[in-house]
N, CA, C, O and CB atoms as a CASP TS submission, in Angstrom:
PFRMAT TS
TARGET T0000
AUTHOR 0000-0000-0000
METHOD Language model
MODEL 1
PARENT N/A
ATOM      1  N   MET     1     110.355  85.239 219.646  1.00  0.00           N
ATOM      2  CA  MET     1     110.055  84.875 221.015  1.00  0.00           C
ATOM      3  C   MET     1     110.343  83.387 221.189  1.00  0.00           C
ATOM      4  O   MET     1     110.089  82.577 220.298  1.00  0.00           O
ATOM      5  CB  MET     1     108.578  85.214 221.379  1.00  0.00           C
ATOM      6  N   PHE     2     110.870  83.056 222.339  1.00  0.00           N
ATOM      7  CA  PHE     2     111.065  81.652 222.654  1.00  0.00           C
ATOM      8  C   PHE     2     110.651  81.404 224.085  1.00  0.00           C
ATOM      9  O   PHE     2     110.740  82.283 224.942  1.00  0.00           O
ATOM     10  CB  PHE     2     112.526  81.227 222.426  1.00  0.00           C
ATOM     11  N   THR     3     110.198  80.193 224.325  1.00  0.00           N
ATOM     12  CA  THR     3     109.777  79.795 225.671  1.00  0.00           C
ATOM     13  C   THR     3     110.500  78.492 226.004  1.00  0.00           C
ATOM     14  O   THR     3     109.967  77.408 225.765  1.00  0.00           O
ATOM     15  CB  THR     3     108.203  79.625 225.769  1.00  0.00           C
ATOM     16  N   PRO     4     111.686  78.592 226.545  1.00  0.00           N
ATOM     17  CA  PRO     4     112.508  77.404 226.793  1.00  0.00           C
ATOM     18  C   PRO     4     112.054  76.614 228.011  1.00  0.00           C
ATOM     19  O   PRO     4     112.718  76.610 229.048  1.00  0.00           O
ATOM     20  CB  PRO     4     113.949  77.805 226.967  1.00  0.00           C
ATOM     21  N   ASN     5     110.914  75.945 227.872  1.00  0.00           N
ATOM     22  CA  ASN     5     110.412  75.177 229.011  1.00  0.00           C
ATOM     23  C   ASN     5     110.417  73.679 228.752  1.00  0.00           C
ATOM     24  O   ASN     5     109.891  72.911 229.557  1.00  0.00           O
ATOM     25  CB  ASN     5     109.013  75.622 229.357  1.00  0.00           C
ATOM     26  N   GLY     6     111.013  73.247 227.619  1.00  0.00           N
ATOM     27  CA  GLY     6     111.145  71.824 227.347  1.00  0.00           C
ATOM     28  C   GLY     6     109.924  71.144 226.788  1.00  0.00           C
ATOM     29  O   GLY     6     109.904  69.919 226.674  1.00  0.00           O
ATOM     30  N   ASP     7     108.876  71.918 226.426  1.00  0.00           N
ATOM     31  CA  ASP     7     107.659  71.283 225.919  1.00  0.00           C
ATOM     32  C   ASP     7     107.708  71.032 224.417  1.00  0.00           C
ATOM     33  O   ASP     7     106.751  70.499 223.856  1.00  0.00           O
ATOM     34  CB  ASP     7     106.459  72.139 226.245  1.00  0.00           C
ATOM     35  N   GLY     8     108.812  71.405 223.746  1.00  0.00           N
ATOM     36  CA  GLY     8     108.948  71.186 222.318  1.00  0.00           C
ATOM     37  C   GLY     8     108.338  72.270 221.455  1.00  0.00           C
ATOM     38  O   GLY     8     108.425  72.199 220.229  1.00  0.00           O
ATOM     39  N   ILE     9     107.723  73.271 222.060  1.00  0.00           N
ATOM     40  CA  ILE     9     107.112  74.378 221.329  1.00  0.00           C
ATOM     41  C   ILE     9     107.884  75.651 221.646  1.00  0.00           C
ATOM     42  O   ILE     9     108.034  76.018 222.811  1.00  0.00           O
ATOM     43  CB  ILE     9     105.601  74.535 221.696  1.00  0.00           C
ATOM     44  N   ASN    10     108.371  76.324 220.611  1.00  0.00           N
ATOM     45  CA  ASN    10     109.147  77.564 220.762  1.00  0.00           C
ATOM     46  C   ASN    10     110.379  77.387 221.641  1.00  0.00           C
ATOM     47  O   ASN    10     110.760  78.306 222.366  1.00  0.00           O
ATOM     48  CB  ASN    10     108.271  78.654 221.343  1.00  0.00           C
ATOM     49  N   ASN    11     111.001  76.218 221.582  1.00  0.00           N
ATOM     50  CA  ASN    11     112.207  75.969 222.374  1.00  0.00           C
ATOM     51  C   ASN    11     113.482  76.341 221.626  1.00  0.00           C
ATOM     52  O   ASN    11     114.586  76.103 222.116  1.00  0.00           O
ATOM     53  CB  ASN    11     112.266  74.513 222.782  1.00  0.00           C
ATOM     54  N   GLN    12     113.331  76.924 220.438  1.00  0.00           N
ATOM     55  CA  GLN    12     114.478  77.384 219.661  1.00  0.00           C
ATOM     56  C   GLN    12     114.210  78.813 219.221  1.00  0.00           C
ATOM     57  O   GLN    12     113.064  79.255 219.139  1.00  0.00           O
ATOM     58  CB  GLN    12     114.747  76.456 218.431  1.00  0.00           C
ATOM     59  N   LEU    13     115.286  79.516 218.941  1.00  0.00           N
ATOM     60  CA  LEU    13     115.181  80.871 218.427  1.00  0.00           C
ATOM     61  C   LEU    13     115.853  80.920 217.066  1.00  0.00           C
ATOM     62  O   LEU    13     117.016  80.541 216.928  1.00  0.00           O
ATOM     63  CB  LEU    13     115.819  81.899 219.405  1.00  0.00           C
ATOM     64  N   GLU    14     115.121  81.387 216.059  1.00  0.00           N
ATOM     65  CA  GLU    14     115.708  81.580 214.735  1.00  0.00           C
ATOM     66  C   GLU    14     115.847  83.084 214.515  1.00  0.00           C
ATOM     67  O   GLU    14     114.885  83.836 214.675  1.00  0.00           O
ATOM     68  CB  GLU    14     114.830  80.908 213.602  1.00  0.00           C
ATOM     69  N   THR    15     117.038  83.509 214.152  1.00  0.00           N
ATOM     70  CA  THR    15     117.278  84.928 213.906  1.00  0.00           C
ATOM     71  C   THR    15     118.100  85.096 212.639  1.00  0.00           C
ATOM     72  O   THR    15     118.893  84.229 212.275  1.00  0.00           O
ATOM     73  CB  THR    15     117.994  85.582 215.108  1.00  0.00           C
ATOM     74  N   GLU    16     117.898  86.222 211.977  1.00  0.00           N
ATOM     75  CA  GLU    16     118.633  86.552 210.764  1.00  0.00           C
ATOM     76  C   GLU    16     119.334  87.882 210.972  1.00  0.00           C
ATOM     77  O   GLU    16     118.883  88.722 211.750  1.00  0.00           O
ATOM     78  CB  GLU    16     117.693  86.605 209.529  1.00  0.00           C
ATOM     79  N   TYR    17     120.445  88.063 210.263  1.00  0.00           N
ATOM     80  CA  TYR    17     121.140  89.342 210.306  1.00  0.00           C
ATOM     81  C   TYR    17     121.829  89.572 208.970  1.00  0.00           C
ATOM     82  O   TYR    17     122.160  88.627 208.254  1.00  0.00           O
ATOM     83  CB  TYR    17     122.162  89.385 211.474  1.00  0.00           C
ATOM     84  N   ASP    18     122.040  90.838 208.648  1.00  0.00           N
ATOM     85  CA  ASP    18     122.725  91.237 207.420  1.00  0.00           C
ATOM     86  C   ASP    18     124.005  91.970 207.787  1.00  0.00           C
ATOM     87  O   ASP    18     124.000  92.865 208.632  1.00  0.00           O
ATOM     88  CB  ASP    18     121.813  92.131 206.529  1.00  0.00           C
ATOM     89  N   LEU    19     125.088  91.587 207.153  1.00  0.00           N
ATOM     90  CA  LEU    19     126.345  92.317 207.268  1.00  0.00           C
ATOM     91  C   LEU    19     126.553  93.059 205.954  1.00  0.00           C
ATOM     92  O   LEU    19     126.438  92.475 204.877  1.00  0.00           O
ATOM     93  CB  LEU    19     127.554  91.354 207.588  1.00  0.00           C
ATOM     94  N   ILE    20     126.856  94.339 206.048  1.00  0.00           N
ATOM     95  CA  ILE    20     126.988  95.184 204.870  1.00  0.00           C
ATOM     96  C   ILE    20     128.390  95.790 204.835  1.00  0.00           C
ATOM     97  O   ILE    20     128.904  96.248 205.856  1.00  0.00           O
ATOM     98  CB  ILE    20     125.908  96.296 204.864  1.00  0.00           C
ATOM     99  N   THR    21     128.990  95.787 203.675  1.00  0.00           N
ATOM    100  CA  THR    21     130.321  96.348 203.402  1.00  0.00           C
ATOM    101  C   THR    21     131.430  95.738 204.264  1.00  0.00           C
ATOM    102  O   THR    21     132.386  96.424 204.625  1.00  0.00           O
ATOM    103  CB  THR    21     130.294  97.842 203.616  1.00  0.00           C
ATOM    104  N   ILE    22     131.305  94.487 204.585  1.00  0.00           N
ATOM    105  CA  ILE    22     132.378  93.749 205.262  1.00  0.00           C
ATOM    106  C   ILE    22     133.127  93.001 204.161  1.00  0.00           C
ATOM    107  O   ILE    22     132.643  91.987 203.659  1.00  0.00           O
ATOM    108  CB  ILE    22     131.814  92.751 206.388  1.00  0.00           C
ATOM    109  N   LEU    23     134.304  93.498 203.787  1.00  0.00           N
ATOM    110  CA  LEU    23     135.006  92.984 202.621  1.00  0.00           C
ATOM    111  C   LEU    23     135.976  91.859 202.929  1.00  0.00           C
ATOM    112  O   LEU    23     136.439  91.177 202.014  1.00  0.00           O
ATOM    113  CB  LEU    23     135.737  94.086 201.963  1.00  0.00           C
ATOM    114  N   ARG    24     136.289  91.654 204.184  1.00  0.00           N
ATOM    115  CA  ARG    24     137.215  90.579 204.531  1.00  0.00           C
ATOM    116  C   ARG    24     136.602  89.738 205.647  1.00  0.00           C
ATOM    117  O   ARG    24     135.656  90.164 206.309  1.00  0.00           O
ATOM    118  CB  ARG    24     138.602  91.149 204.964  1.00  0.00           C
ATOM    119  N   ASP    25     137.130  88.580 205.841  1.00  0.00           N
ATOM    120  CA  ASP    25     136.682  87.659 206.875  1.00  0.00           C
ATOM    121  C   ASP    25     136.931  88.281 208.256  1.00  0.00           C
ATOM    122  O   ASP    25     138.079  88.551 208.611  1.00  0.00           O
ATOM    123  CB  ASP    25     137.408  86.289 206.746  1.00  0.00           C
ATOM    124  N   VAL    26     135.874  88.509 209.031  1.00  0.00           N
ATOM    125  CA  VAL    26     135.994  89.153 210.344  1.00  0.00           C
ATOM    126  C   VAL    26     135.325  88.290 211.413  1.00  0.00           C
ATOM    127  O   VAL    26     134.448  87.484 211.102  1.00  0.00           O
ATOM    128  CB  VAL    26     135.363  90.572 210.321  1.00  0.00           C
ATOM    129  N   PRO    27     135.737  88.457 212.673  1.00  0.00           N
ATOM    130  CA  PRO    27     135.069  87.726 213.759  1.00  0.00           C
ATOM    131  C   PRO    27     133.632  88.224 213.946  1.00  0.00           C
ATOM    132  O   PRO    27     133.362  89.423 213.876  1.00  0.00           O
ATOM    133  CB  PRO    27     135.861  87.879 215.081  1.00  0.00           C
ATOM    134  N   ILE    28     132.727  87.290 214.184  1.00  0.00           N
ATOM    135  CA  ILE    28     131.319  87.599 214.435  1.00  0.00           C
ATOM    136  C   ILE    28     130.899  86.854 215.697  1.00  0.00           C
ATOM    137  O   ILE    28     131.149  85.659 215.849  1.00  0.00           O
ATOM    138  CB  ILE    28     130.411  87.202 213.209  1.00  0.00           C
ATOM    139  N   ARG    29     130.263  87.583 216.584  1.00  0.00           N
ATOM    140  CA  ARG    29     129.777  86.958 217.811  1.00  0.00           C
ATOM    141  C   ARG    29     128.373  87.486 218.095  1.00  0.00           C
ATOM    142  O   ARG    29     128.142  88.695 218.095  1.00  0.00           O
ATOM    143  CB  ARG    29     130.741  87.241 219.015  1.00  0.00           C
ATOM    144  N   LEU    30     127.463  86.588 218.330  1.00  0.00           N
ATOM    145  CA  LEU    30     126.112  86.939 218.742  1.00  0.00           C
ATOM    146  C   LEU    30     125.931  86.372 220.138  1.00  0.00           C
ATOM    147  O   LEU    30     125.760  85.165 220.312  1.00  0.00           O
ATOM    148  CB  LEU    30     125.021  86.390 217.737  1.00  0.00           C
ATOM    149  N   GLY    31     125.969  87.244 221.122  1.00  0.00           N
ATOM    150  CA  GLY    31     125.889  86.824 222.513  1.00  0.00           C
ATOM    151  C   GLY    31     124.505  87.036 223.095  1.00  0.00           C
ATOM    152  O   GLY    31     123.735  87.870 222.619  1.00  0.00           O
ATOM    153  N   VAL    32     124.203  86.279 224.118  1.00  0.00           N
ATOM    154  CA  VAL    32     122.927  86.372 224.825  1.00  0.00           C
ATOM    155  C   VAL    32     123.203  86.857 226.243  1.00  0.00           C
ATOM    156  O   VAL    32     124.063  86.318 226.940  1.00  0.00           O
ATOM    157  CB  VAL    32     122.175  84.995 224.837  1.00  0.00           C
ATOM    158  N   TYR    33     122.461  87.884 226.660  1.00  0.00           N
ATOM    159  CA  TYR    33     122.640  88.491 227.974  1.00  0.00           C
ATOM    160  C   TYR    33     121.289  88.575 228.672  1.00  0.00           C
ATOM    161  O   TYR    33     120.265  88.811 228.030  1.00  0.00           O
ATOM    162  CB  TYR    33     123.289  89.899 227.857  1.00  0.00           C
ATOM    163  N   ASP    34     121.290  88.381 229.981  1.00  0.00           N
ATOM    164  CA  ASP    34     120.043  88.588 230.712  1.00  0.00           C
ATOM    165  C   ASP    34     119.892  90.088 230.959  1.00  0.00           C
ATOM    166  O   ASP    34     120.787  90.862 230.620  1.00  0.00           O
ATOM    167  CB  ASP    34     120.024  87.780 232.066  1.00  0.00           C
ATOM    168  N   ILE    35     118.773  90.504 231.545  1.00  0.00           N
ATOM    169  CA  ILE    35     118.515  91.933 231.674  1.00  0.00           C
ATOM    170  C   ILE    35     119.423  92.621 232.690  1.00  0.00           C
ATOM    171  O   ILE    35     119.467  93.850 232.735  1.00  0.00           O
ATOM    172  CB  ILE    35     117.083  92.152 232.058  1.00  0.00           C
ATOM    173  N   SER    36     120.143  91.859 233.502  1.00  0.00           N
ATOM    174  CA  SER    36     121.123  92.464 234.405  1.00  0.00           C
ATOM    175  C   SER    36     122.487  92.603 233.738  1.00  0.00           C
ATOM    176  O   SER    36     123.432  93.096 234.354  1.00  0.00           O
ATOM    177  CB  SER    36     121.252  91.633 235.680  1.00  0.00           C
ATOM    178  N   GLY    37     122.596  92.164 232.460  1.00  0.00           N
ATOM    179  CA  GLY    37     123.828  92.317 231.701  1.00  0.00           C
ATOM    180  C   GLY    37     124.788  91.149 231.781  1.00  0.00           C
ATOM    181  O   GLY    37     125.886  91.220 231.230  1.00  0.00           O
ATOM    182  N   ARG    38     124.401  90.069 232.457  1.00  0.00           N
ATOM    183  CA  ARG    38     125.272  88.888 232.550  1.00  0.00           C
ATOM    184  C   ARG    38     125.246  88.098 231.257  1.00  0.00           C
ATOM    185  O   ARG    38     124.183  87.826 230.700  1.00  0.00           O
ATOM    186  CB  ARG    38     124.848  87.989 233.720  1.00  0.00           C
ATOM    187  N   HIS    39     126.431  87.733 230.786  1.00  0.00           N
ATOM    188  CA  HIS    39     126.542  86.919 229.574  1.00  0.00           C
ATOM    189  C   HIS    39     126.031  85.522 229.885  1.00  0.00           C
ATOM    190  O   HIS    39     126.501  84.874 230.820  1.00  0.00           O
ATOM    191  CB  HIS    39     128.015  86.872 229.051  1.00  0.00           C
ATOM    192  N   ARG    40     125.069  85.061 229.096  1.00  0.00           N
ATOM    193  CA  ARG    40     124.465  83.754 229.346  1.00  0.00           C
ATOM    194  C   ARG    40     124.850  82.700 228.329  1.00  0.00           C
ATOM    195  O   ARG    40     124.713  81.506 228.596  1.00  0.00           O
ATOM    196  CB  ARG    40     122.985  83.884 229.373  1.00  0.00           C
ATOM    197  N   GLY    41     125.333  83.120 227.160  1.00  0.00           N
ATOM    198  CA  GLY    41     125.721  82.155 226.146  1.00  0.00           C
ATOM    199  C   GLY    41     126.016  82.844 224.832  1.00  0.00           C
ATOM    200  O   GLY    41     125.811  84.049 224.683  1.00  0.00           O
ATOM    201  N   ALA    42     126.499  82.062 223.883  1.00  0.00           N
ATOM    202  CA  ALA    42     126.797  82.588 222.550  1.00  0.00           C
ATOM    203  C   ALA    42     126.013  81.811 221.511  1.00  0.00           C
ATOM    204  O   ALA    42     126.068  80.583 221.466  1.00  0.00           O
ATOM    205  CB  ALA    42     128.311  82.517 222.249  1.00  0.00           C
ATOM    206  N   VAL    43     125.288  82.530 220.682  1.00  0.00           N
ATOM    207  CA  VAL    43     124.549  81.924 219.590  1.00  0.00           C
ATOM    208  C   VAL    43     125.515  81.681 218.430  1.00  0.00           C
ATOM    209  O   VAL    43     125.487  80.624 217.799  1.00  0.00           O
ATOM    210  CB  VAL    43     123.353  82.826 219.151  1.00  0.00           C
ATOM    211  N   ILE    44     126.365  82.668 218.157  1.00  0.00           N
ATOM    212  CA  ILE    44     127.353  82.583 217.085  1.00  0.00           C
ATOM    213  C   ILE    44     128.699  83.010 217.647  1.00  0.00           C
ATOM    214  O   ILE    44     128.793  83.983 218.394  1.00  0.00           O
ATOM    215  CB  ILE    44     126.947  83.468 215.860  1.00  0.00           C
ATOM    216  N   ASN    45     129.720  82.284 217.287  1.00  0.00           N
ATOM    217  CA  ASN    45     131.095  82.662 217.595  1.00  0.00           C
ATOM    218  C   ASN    45     131.938  82.137 216.441  1.00  0.00           C
ATOM    219  O   ASN    45     132.547  81.071 216.532  1.00  0.00           O
ATOM    220  CB  ASN    45     131.581  82.085 219.000  1.00  0.00           C
ATOM    221  N   SER    46     131.962  82.915 215.339  1.00  0.00           N
ATOM    222  CA  SER    46     132.601  82.437 214.120  1.00  0.00           C
ATOM    223  C   SER    46     133.182  83.607 213.344  1.00  0.00           C
ATOM    224  O   SER    46     133.466  84.660 213.915  1.00  0.00           O
ATOM    225  CB  SER    46     131.603  81.656 213.250  1.00  0.00           C
ATOM    226  N   ARG    47     133.354  83.423 212.059  1.00  0.00           N
ATOM    227  CA  ARG    47     133.878  84.461 211.170  1.00  0.00           C
ATOM    228  C   ARG    47     132.959  84.567 209.967  1.00  0.00           C
ATOM    229  O   ARG    47     132.270  83.606 209.624  1.00  0.00           O
ATOM    230  CB  ARG    47     135.346  84.151 210.728  1.00  0.00           C
ATOM    231  N   GLY    48     132.945  85.755 209.309  1.00  0.00           N
ATOM    232  CA  GLY    48     132.097  85.910 208.151  1.00  0.00           C
ATOM    233  C   GLY    48     132.404  87.163 207.359  1.00  0.00           C
ATOM    234  O   GLY    48     133.264  87.961 207.734  1.00  0.00           O
ATOM    235  N   VAL    49     131.686  87.323 206.253  1.00  0.00           N
ATOM    236  CA  VAL    49     131.792  88.481 205.363  1.00  0.00           C
ATOM    237  C   VAL    49     130.378  89.008 205.108  1.00  0.00           C
ATOM    238  O   VAL    49     129.403  88.497 205.660  1.00  0.00           O
ATOM    239  CB  VAL    49     132.515  88.105 204.008  1.00  0.00           C
ATOM    240  N   SER    50     130.283  90.039 204.262  1.00  0.00           N
ATOM    241  CA  SER    50     128.981  90.641 203.942  1.00  0.00           C
ATOM    242  C   SER    50     127.988  89.609 203.439  1.00  0.00           C
ATOM    243  O   SER    50     128.355  88.638 202.777  1.00  0.00           O
ATOM    244  CB  SER    50     129.148  91.738 202.900  1.00  0.00           C
ATOM    245  N   GLY    51     126.726  89.837 203.765  1.00  0.00           N
ATOM    246  CA  GLY    51     125.645  88.975 203.298  1.00  0.00           C
ATOM    247  C   GLY    51     124.640  88.712 204.396  1.00  0.00           C
ATOM    248  O   GLY    51     124.830  89.103 205.548  1.00  0.00           O
ATOM    249  N   ARG    52     123.572  88.045 204.018  1.00  0.00           N
ATOM    250  CA  ARG    52     122.520  87.678 204.971  1.00  0.00           C
ATOM    251  C   ARG    52     122.828  86.312 205.542  1.00  0.00           C
ATOM    252  O   ARG    52     123.238  85.403 204.820  1.00  0.00           O
ATOM    253  CB  ARG    52     121.119  87.688 204.300  1.00  0.00           C
ATOM    254  N   SER    53     122.630  86.171 206.833  1.00  0.00           N
ATOM    255  CA  SER    53     122.834  84.895 207.509  1.00  0.00           C
ATOM    256  C   SER    53     121.660  84.616 208.430  1.00  0.00           C
ATOM    257  O   SER    53     121.005  85.537 208.917  1.00  0.00           O
ATOM    258  CB  SER    53     124.160  84.893 208.301  1.00  0.00           C
ATOM    259  N   ALA    54     121.407  83.371 208.656  1.00  0.00           N
ATOM    260  CA  ALA    54     120.362  82.941 209.590  1.00  0.00           C
ATOM    261  C   ALA    54     120.956  81.882 210.494  1.00  0.00           C
ATOM    262  O   ALA    54     121.816  81.102 210.084  1.00  0.00           O
ATOM    263  CB  ALA    54     119.098  82.397 208.838  1.00  0.00           C
ATOM    264  N   VAL    55     120.486  81.866 211.725  1.00  0.00           N
ATOM    265  CA  VAL    55     120.975  80.890 212.682  1.00  0.00           C
ATOM    266  C   VAL    55     119.804  80.428 213.554  1.00  0.00           C
ATOM    267  O   VAL    55     118.921  81.213 213.899  1.00  0.00           O
ATOM    268  CB  VAL    55     122.126  81.486 213.551  1.00  0.00           C
ATOM    269  N   ILE    56     119.819  79.160 213.897  1.00  0.00           N
ATOM    270  CA  ILE    56     118.843  78.613 214.840  1.00  0.00           C
ATOM    271  C   ILE    56     119.600  78.264 216.112  1.00  0.00           C
ATOM    272  O   ILE    56     120.586  77.527 216.080  1.00  0.00           O
ATOM    273  CB  ILE    56     118.095  77.352 214.248  1.00  0.00           C
ATOM    274  N   TRP    57     119.134  78.793 217.214  1.00  0.00           N
ATOM    275  CA  TRP    57     119.787  78.607 218.512  1.00  0.00           C
ATOM    276  C   TRP    57     118.912  77.718 219.387  1.00  0.00           C
ATOM    277  O   TRP    57     117.695  77.895 219.440  1.00  0.00           O
ATOM    278  CB  TRP    57     120.054  79.977 219.210  1.00  0.00           C
ATOM    279  N   ASP    58     119.524  76.778 220.062  1.00  0.00           N
ATOM    280  CA  ASP    58     118.800  75.809 220.886  1.00  0.00           C
ATOM    281  C   ASP    58     118.457  76.320 222.285  1.00  0.00           C
ATOM    282  O   ASP    58     117.944  75.550 223.098  1.00  0.00           O
ATOM    283  CB  ASP    58     119.610  74.557 221.007  1.00  0.00           C
ATOM    284  N   VAL    59     118.718  77.565 222.588  1.00  0.00           N
ATOM    285  CA  VAL    59     118.363  78.243 223.840  1.00  0.00           C
ATOM    286  C   VAL    59     119.070  77.607 225.041  1.00  0.00           C
ATOM    287  O   VAL    59     118.517  77.548 226.140  1.00  0.00           O
ATOM    288  CB  VAL    59     116.839  78.207 224.049  1.00  0.00           C
ATOM    289  N   LEU    60     120.281  77.141 224.820  1.00  0.00           N
ATOM    290  CA  LEU    60     121.086  76.616 225.919  1.00  0.00           C
ATOM    291  C   LEU    60     122.094  77.671 226.348  1.00  0.00           C
ATOM    292  O   LEU    60     122.635  78.397 225.514  1.00  0.00           O
ATOM    293  CB  LEU    60     121.805  75.303 225.508  1.00  0.00           C
ATOM    294  N   ASP    61     122.344  77.754 227.641  1.00  0.00           N
ATOM    295  CA  ASP    61     123.323  78.713 228.131  1.00  0.00           C
ATOM    296  C   ASP    61     124.738  78.181 227.921  1.00  0.00           C
ATOM    297  O   ASP    61     124.922  77.114 227.334  1.00  0.00           O
ATOM    298  CB  ASP    61     123.079  79.022 229.617  1.00  0.00           C
ATOM    299  N   ARG    62     125.724  78.913 228.393  1.00  0.00           N
ATOM    300  CA  ARG    62     127.124  78.516 228.151  1.00  0.00           C
ATOM    301  C   ARG    62     127.508  77.231 228.859  1.00  0.00           C
ATOM    302  O   ARG    62     128.538  76.639 228.535  1.00  0.00           O
ATOM    303  CB  ARG    62     128.057  79.618 228.592  1.00  0.00           C
ATOM    304  N   ASP    63     126.701  76.779 229.824  1.00  0.00           N
ATOM    305  CA  ASP    63     126.952  75.517 230.519  1.00  0.00           C
ATOM    306  C   ASP    63     126.146  74.359 229.932  1.00  0.00           C
ATOM    307  O   ASP    63     126.180  73.245 230.455  1.00  0.00           O
ATOM    308  CB  ASP    63     126.630  75.667 231.991  1.00  0.00           C
ATOM    309  N   GLY    64     125.417  74.629 228.837  1.00  0.00           N
ATOM    310  CA  GLY    64     124.619  73.591 228.201  1.00  0.00           C
ATOM    311  C   GLY    64     123.270  73.358 228.842  1.00  0.00           C
ATOM    312  O   GLY    64     122.610  72.357 228.563  1.00  0.00           O
ATOM    313  N   MET    65     122.855  74.275 229.697  1.00  0.00           N
ATOM    314  CA  MET    65     121.561  74.151 230.376  1.00  0.00           C
ATOM    315  C   MET    65     120.531  75.030 229.678  1.00  0.00           C
ATOM    316  O   MET    65     120.861  76.109 229.185  1.00  0.00           O
ATOM    317  CB  MET    65     121.681  74.541 231.877  1.00  0.00           C
ATOM    318  N   LEU    66     119.287  74.568 229.635  1.00  0.00           N
ATOM    319  CA  LEU    66     118.198  75.324 229.046  1.00  0.00           C
ATOM    320  C   LEU    66     117.991  76.614 229.843  1.00  0.00           C
ATOM    321  O   LEU    66     117.897  76.580 231.070  1.00  0.00           O
ATOM    322  CB  LEU    66     116.896  74.480 229.008  1.00  0.00           C
ATOM    323  N   LEU    67     117.920  77.751 229.144  1.00  0.00           N
ATOM    324  CA  LEU    67     117.689  79.019 229.833  1.00  0.00           C
ATOM    325  C   LEU    67     116.315  79.026 230.483  1.00  0.00           C
ATOM    326  O   LEU    67     115.379  78.396 229.990  1.00  0.00           O
ATOM    327  CB  LEU    67     117.823  80.199 228.859  1.00  0.00           C
ATOM    328  N   SER    68     116.205  79.729 231.573  1.00  0.00           N
ATOM    329  CA  SER    68     114.904  79.870 232.223  1.00  0.00           C
ATOM    330  C   SER    68     114.104  80.948 231.501  1.00  0.00           C
ATOM    331  O   SER    68     114.662  81.750 230.753  1.00  0.00           O
ATOM    332  CB  SER    68     115.064  80.219 233.735  1.00  0.00           C
ATOM    333  N   LEU    69     112.797  80.958 231.730  1.00  0.00           N
ATOM    334  CA  LEU    69     111.954  81.987 231.131  1.00  0.00           C
ATOM    335  C   LEU    69     112.407  83.349 231.620  1.00  0.00           C
ATOM    336  O   LEU    69     112.794  83.496 232.780  1.00  0.00           O
ATOM    337  CB  LEU    69     110.461  81.752 231.467  1.00  0.00           C
ATOM    338  N   GLY    70     112.362  84.335 230.756  1.00  0.00           N
ATOM    339  CA  GLY    70     112.768  85.685 231.129  1.00  0.00           C
ATOM    340  C   GLY    70     113.037  86.527 229.901  1.00  0.00           C
ATOM    341  O   GLY    70     112.801  86.099 228.771  1.00  0.00           O
ATOM    342  N   LEU    71     113.535  87.732 230.136  1.00  0.00           N
ATOM    343  CA  LEU    71     113.895  88.644 229.062  1.00  0.00           C
ATOM    344  C   LEU    71     115.390  88.548 228.804  1.00  0.00           C
ATOM    345  O   LEU    71     116.192  88.515 229.736  1.00  0.00           O
ATOM    346  CB  LEU    71     113.490  90.095 229.406  1.00  0.00           C
ATOM    347  N   TYR    72     115.754  88.505 227.530  1.00  0.00           N
ATOM    348  CA  TYR    72     117.160  88.403 227.147  1.00  0.00           C
ATOM    349  C   TYR    72     117.450  89.389 226.024  1.00  0.00           C
ATOM    350  O   TYR    72     116.567  89.757 225.250  1.00  0.00           O
ATOM    351  CB  TYR    72     117.515  86.958 226.712  1.00  0.00           C
ATOM    352  N   VAL    73     118.699  89.802 225.957  1.00  0.00           N
ATOM    353  CA  VAL    73     119.168  90.723 224.929  1.00  0.00           C
ATOM    354  C   VAL    73     120.186  89.996 224.061  1.00  0.00           C
ATOM    355  O   VAL    73     121.090  89.332 224.569  1.00  0.00           O
ATOM    356  CB  VAL    73     119.786  92.012 225.560  1.00  0.00           C
ATOM    357  N   LEU    74     120.030  90.129 222.743  1.00  0.00           N
ATOM    358  CA  LEU    74     121.022  89.586 221.814  1.00  0.00           C
ATOM    359  C   LEU    74     121.920  90.741 221.386  1.00  0.00           C
ATOM    360  O   LEU    74     121.437  91.819 221.038  1.00  0.00           O
ATOM    361  CB  LEU    74     120.340  88.891 220.566  1.00  0.00           C
ATOM    362  N   ARG    75     123.228  90.506 221.415  1.00  0.00           N
ATOM    363  CA  ARG    75     124.195  91.529 221.033  1.00  0.00           C
ATOM    364  C   ARG    75     125.091  90.978 219.931  1.00  0.00           C
ATOM    365  O   ARG    75     125.810  89.999 220.125  1.00  0.00           O
ATOM    366  CB  ARG    75     125.040  91.985 222.256  1.00  0.00           C
ATOM    367  N   LEU    76     125.033  91.632 218.760  1.00  0.00           N
ATOM    368  CA  LEU    76     125.846  91.212 217.617  1.00  0.00           C
ATOM    369  C   LEU    76     127.092  92.081 217.581  1.00  0.00           C
ATOM    370  O   LEU    76     127.007  93.306 217.502  1.00  0.00           O
ATOM    371  CB  LEU    76     125.048  91.317 216.271  1.00  0.00           C
ATOM    372  N   GLU    77     128.264  91.427 217.640  1.00  0.00           N
ATOM    373  CA  GLU    77     129.547  92.111 217.559  1.00  0.00           C
ATOM    374  C   GLU    77     130.244  91.662 216.294  1.00  0.00           C
ATOM    375  O   GLU    77     130.366  90.466 216.031  1.00  0.00           O
ATOM    376  CB  GLU    77     130.426  91.829 218.811  1.00  0.00           C
ATOM    377  N   VAL    78     130.703  92.631 215.505  1.00  0.00           N
ATOM    378  CA  VAL    78     131.433  92.339 214.272  1.00  0.00           C
ATOM    379  C   VAL    78     132.755  93.073 214.320  1.00  0.00           C
ATOM    380  O   VAL    78     133.548  92.979 213.383  1.00  0.00           O
ATOM    381  CB  VAL    78     130.612  92.746 213.008  1.00  0.00           C
TER
END
């Protein structure tokens, strides 16, 4: 859970994910969407292989603005 209100508490999101049986370097994208399905930003836009990864996201949208309070969906594409 994160509460991006600028008070310094819970203003970041830390998430972990495991990739299994990915034998070659593949594109990885972790996108953030609001509940209406609009893309709000990307947490990860890189490449990777099998293994556990962790990322800390600063809760900024694609324009560099702090997201407003609300419900969001994270979508991992490999």
